[in-house]
C-alpha positions, -999 to +999 in steps of 0.1 A: -444-371+491-471-396+505-506-385+511-536-403+520-565-388+534-543-359+552-521-342+530-490-351+541-481-385+557-446-395+578-419-407+554-397-435+561-367-452+553-366-448+514-365-411+518-353-401+552-327-432+550-318-460+575-321-438+607-357-424+596-372-430+630-343-427+655-347-402+679-313-393+688-281-398+670-253-413+688-233-391+716-197-397+696-218-384+664-235-352+678-202-343+697-183-344+663-209-324+648-213-300+673-174-295+678-170-289+637-145-265+631-127-247+596-106-275+587-129-289+564-138-257+547-116-244+513-119-210+501-107-197+470-120-228+448-141-206+425-109-188+412-090-219+408-121-236+387-117-200+369-085-210+361-090-247+348-117-238+329-096-211+313-073-236+301-095-263+293-092-265+255-128-277+247-139-246+271-160-224+247-176-202+276-185-208+313-201-188+344-191-191+373-212-182+409-195-155+436-160-161+446-176-163+479-186-196+476-166-222+499-164-261+495-171-281+526-166-317+533-178-342+553-158-353+584-142-383+590-164-410+610-195-387+606-212-408+585-232-408+548-263-390+562-251-351+564-248-343+527-276-319+527-264-301+554-230-300+541-249-280+510-266-257+530-237-249+547-221-233+516-251-222+502-254-198+535-213-189+534-221-179+499-249-157+502-234-142+535-202-134+513-177-144+540-148-170+540-152-197+564-121-191+581-119-158+586-136-151+622-117-151+651-126-188+663-114-197+629-150-209+615-177-189+600-201-220+596-233-225+611-228-266+627-252-292+620-267-290+650-275-253+646-289-257+611-315-281+621-326-261+649-333-235+621-351-259+601-371-264+629-378-229+638-386-219+602-412-250+603-427-237+631-428-201+614-448-218+584-420-221+560-426-256+547-442-266+578-450-300+562-415-308+567-419-316+604-450-339+596-431-360+570-399-365+587-412-364+625-385-337+637-347-333+627-331-321+657-304-340+669-311-371+640-294-383+615-328-381+589-322-371+555-331-338+540-332-319+507-345-291+491-379-284+513-357-275+542-328-254+522-361-234+508-374-233+549-343-218+559-338-193+530-372-180+534-374-177+570-343-153+566-364-136+544-341-145+514-361-148+482-361-186+466-379-210+446-380-248+446-388-265+410-388-300+402-380-319+368-400-349+360-398-367+330-377-376+299-368-343+293-359-332+330-321-332+322-328-309+292-350-287+314-326-283+343-297-274+317-322-244+306-331-230+339-291-234+353-280-218+316-310-193+320-300-182+357-265-175+350-267-157+317-293-136+332-269-120+356-265-081+358-232-082+375-203-096+354-168-099+353-150-110+320-112-101+315-103-091+279-102-125+260-115-147+287-135-175+283-152-175+318-173-150+330-176-146+368-208-134+382-224-123+420-249-148+419-250-177+447-248-214+439-277-234+432-289-261+459-296-296+435-312-326+447-306-357+430-321-389+439-303-400+473-277-370+470-276-331+471-250-310+450-237-276+449-243-260+416-216-232+411-214-230+373-223-238+340-199-245+310-206-246+274-180-267+257-167-265+219-178-303+213-195-337+227-168-364+241-185-392+222-200-387+188-223-419+195-238-402+223-271-398+220-280-368+239-249-342+222-262-313+247-258-326+277-223-328+272-219-298+250-237-280+284-224-289+315-227-284+349-199-269+375-206-288+404-195-290+440-197-322+462-197-319+502-191-358+498-201-390+484-226-399+505-262-404+497-292-385+506-328-385+497-354-371+470-365-338+483-396-341+504-414-309+493-441-312+473-423-309+439-427-270+425-429-281+385-448-287+357-488-298+360-485-324+337-450-313+326-466-281+311-476-251+339-449-243+357-457-227+391-451-222+428-470-233+460-469-222+495-482-232+525-494-262+517-503-273+551-533-242+546-564-249+537-587-223+511-567-221+484-555-186+463-546-186+425-529-154+417-526-153+381-496-120+371-499-096+345-485-095+309-448-102+308-444-114+341-440-142+364-447-155+396-421-137+411-446-105+406-464-114+436-428-119+455-439-086+479-476-101+488-478-135+498-459-128+524-487-111+539-510-143+531-493-170+552-525-183+565-536-194+530-526-221+506-513-201+473-508-211+440-483-186+422-480-198+385-463-185+351-489-181+325-485-197+292-456-179+271-442-164+303-410-173+328-405-211+332-436-215+312-421-194+283-418-228+262-458-227+263-470-209+231-493-195+218-504-176+244-544-174+247-569-168+272-584-197+266-549-220+270-543-201+302-575-209+315-577-244+306-545-249+323-550-231+354-582-252+356-557-281+356-538-270+380-564-259+404-582-297+401-544-311+408-533-289+437-561-265+457-579-279+487-610-293+477-603-292+437-615-256+441-598-218+445-601-182+450-585-165+419-568-131+421-559-115+387-538-084+379-538-067+346-534-092+319-539-119+351-577-105+355-585-113+319-573-147+323-591-146+354-624-140+340-619-164+313-613-191+344-642-183+361-661-186+328-648-219+312-643-234+343-666-221+369-667-256+388-633-247+402-634-206+411-650-196+443-644-159+446-627-139+420-606-103+428-594-088+398-577-052+392-560-034+368-582-046+335-574-031+304-591-026+274-581-007+243-605+015+224-611+001+193-600+022+159-597+016+122-561+003+130-573-022+159-565-053+136-528-039+132-517-035+164-505-066+177-482-064+145-469-029+157-448-043+190-411-048+183-383-062+204-373-098+214-406-099+231-428-093+197-441-126+192-454-133+226-466-093+225-486-104+194-503-135+210-516-111+241-532-086+220-538-106+191-561-126+218-580-093+234-578-077+198-596-099+175-615-085+147-647-095+165-673-065+170-684-070+203-647-070+227-671-074+260-666-110+276-698-131+286-706-133+321-694-155+347-710-170+380-684-164+405-689-133+429-664-109+422-649-079+431-633-054+399-607-029+415-595+004+397-565+022+409-570+057+398-541+072+404-528+095+371-500+114+364-480+131+334-472+096+327-506+075+325-510+049+354-546+051+363-567+020+356-603+028+337-631+035+358-654+033+330-641-003+323-640-013+360-680-003+359-687-022+325-673-055+340-692-052+368-724-046+355-714-078+330-704-103+360-737-090+380-757-107+355-749-143+368-737-127+402-754-097+421-731-097+448-702-084+425-687-050+429-663-024+415-644-003+438-617+021+433-585+037+454-576+066+441-541+070+457-531+036+441-513+034+403-521+006+382-491-016+392-505-014+430-498-050+442-461-037+442-468-005+451-485-014+487-487-051+492-495-050+522-527-028+512-532-055+485-531-085+508-554-066+530-579-060+503-574-098+493-584-110+532-613-087+530-631-102+501-623-132+510-633-128+543-669-113+541-649-083+560-649-045+557-624-034+525-595-011+541-598+030+542-592+044+505-613+024+489-642+039+473-679+020+454-677+028+419 
């Protein structure tokens, strides 16, 4: 992505290909693409891949995507400009779970002109709208596209997705790790007795390499590498299973990469063309996905959605601590936020991180909204609580609770200067699910020492995880606090 003055600048031939500035493709090519049929679509590819992998002596274990995946190839004489569109066709067919040749007219694919219109419509609806500026528009042209456009289409169809970028010397390993995690986390698996191939119901993965896009349809772990002298044996012991649309070249992803800040903290970035950034911080054992029901209601804001250290895609960043998390988030704000400042919204553990961020890095924080602050009562057992957790999350639990339950006598934080709204969701039940009102009041009292505009409120009908219980209400409260407007109905001052 290029940027100077305004955040986005028009891209050129290096990114969009030799026809970066054409206003209309030749009529011959346009007609060829508009009249495309099912002759370049091949169904049944995944079962055949499964058979090949099963009979490959070096295969230890393999995962494959849904059987609905279809291979789409280029048309003769279409040129080397449309691999991004071909991979979008394959992705949409797999997501729809249909056979590309099953309709009455023999073709279920969206044509390239139709996909171009879908992308333009997605931009108009605010999905990766910066793509319009970067490309100057793509309808009827041979300009190259990439991950940003694929993501825009899926978001416009209300299909949850996220783009990720991998850079630096370990990009290959991070990609393999992410793909392996994706396929092995499938909840629906089919594996005949004795088979080395596991069939999942997952969609393929759109992969953008420099100058070319591919479709990842599976993951294979092999028994041995092919060369004893190879410097990175892990890359030949773990292999991606790919479908190729054609051998044409394509662009690098023109979207703002969603990846690693200083190759460290993973995050998602939404609506980057908007001003006034909001940073959302998730709770313990969660990830940026915790906000997936809230963010659709905040399209008018630039949103940053990080995974905290030890969580989600940032799971390798350890040990977790409030200070470490706050420092990484401050780096993210300085790097990606509008004017290097952001409003900060935190829930549960994220509320504690938000407060630590506001205290340690007050220069990057505007307003703060926190909900679900948890403060466990101290007793003789407190120092041993971090060691009492068990399960696969033991280490992370110890880091989180160990940071918040130190042996210091005073567990309340120091004050911070940002104006803050502290929310308690107070609906309880047989299973305790309510926030502590007294904790909310105490935190507001501390915050008011440096900013008397701080408030504490409660909602008696909301439970602790209310960003998912009523995401529209949560977003409405965020808008009200940032816009200095009356709170939505149901909230009461404490």
